[in-house]
C-alpha positions in Angstrom: 1.9 16.5 -6.9 2.3 18.4 -3.6 2.1 16.2 -0.5 -0.7 18.4 0.9 -2.9 17.6 -2.1 -2.8 13.9 -1.7 -6.0 13.6 0.4 -6.6 12.0 3.7 -6.3 8.5 2.5 -3.0 8.8 0.6 -1.1 11.1 3.0 -0.5 8.5 5.8 0.4 5.8 3.3 2.9 8.1 1.6 4.4 9.1 4.9 4.8 5.4 5.9 6.5 4.6 2.5 8.7 7.7 2.9 9.8 6.5 6.3 10.2 2.8 5.7 11.9 3.0 2.3 13.8 6.3 2.7 12.3 7.7 -0.5 11.3 11.2 -1.4 7.7 12.1 -2.0 7.7 11.5 -5.7 9.2 8.1 -5.4 6.9 7.1 -2.6 3.8 8.1 -4.7 5.3 6.2 -7.6 5.7 3.1 -5.4 2.1 3.3 -4.3 1.0 3.5 -8.0 3.1 0.5 -8.9 1.9 -1.5 -5.9 -1.7 -0.7 -6.9 -1.0 -1.8 -10.5 0.8 -5.0 -9.7 -1.8 -6.1 -7.1 -4.7 -5.0 -9.5 -6.2 -3.0 -6.7 -7.4 0.6 -6.5 -4.8 3.0 -5.2 -7.0 4.1 -2.4 -7.3 0.5 -1.2 -3.5 0.1 -1.2 -3.1 3.4 0.6 -5.8 2.4 3.2 -4.1 -1.0 3.8 -0.7 0.7 4.4 -2.2 3.4 6.6 -4.2 0.8 8.7 -1.3 -1.8 9.1 1.8 0.3 8.8 3.1 -2.3 6.4 3.9 -1.9 2.8 2.5 -5.1 1.4 4.2 -7.4 -1.2 1.8 -7.7 -4.1 3.6 -10.8 -5.4 3.1 -12.6 -2.0 -0.5 -11.6 -1.9 -1.2 -12.9 -5.4 0.6 -16.2 -4.6 -1.4 -16.7 -1.5 -4.6 -15.9 -3.4 -5.5 -13.1 -1.0 -5.5 -10.2 -3.3 -9.3 -10.0 -3.5 -10.1 -11.6 -0.2 -10.1 -10.3 3.3 -7.5 -12.5 5.1 -6.2 -10.0 7.6 -5.7 -11.6 10.9 -6.0 -15.2 9.5 -2.3 -15.9 9.0 -1.9 -13.9 5.8 1.4 -12.1 6.1 1.1 -10.1 2.8 -0.5 -7.1 4.5 -3.5 -6.9 2.1 -6.8 -6.7 3.7 
C-alpha cells in the first residue's frame, strides 16, 4: 500500500512508527495492524491515538490496566490509549 494512499488518519501514525522504531513503511503498517488486533480496537482509533500523543501504545499494558475501552488519558494511564 503506497504511503500516499493511507489517508489522513493513518499517515501521521505511520510516520511516527517509522521514526520511533526505524521500520520501513510496510513494517510500520503491519505494526499498526497488529497493535489494533491485540488491543481489540479499530485501526483508525490506534492511528488517531498515535498521531495525537506521538506515542506507540503498549496494548498489553492497556489491557492490564483495564483502559482499553475507557478514556483514561491524562488520568495517570501511561499506556497511551485514549
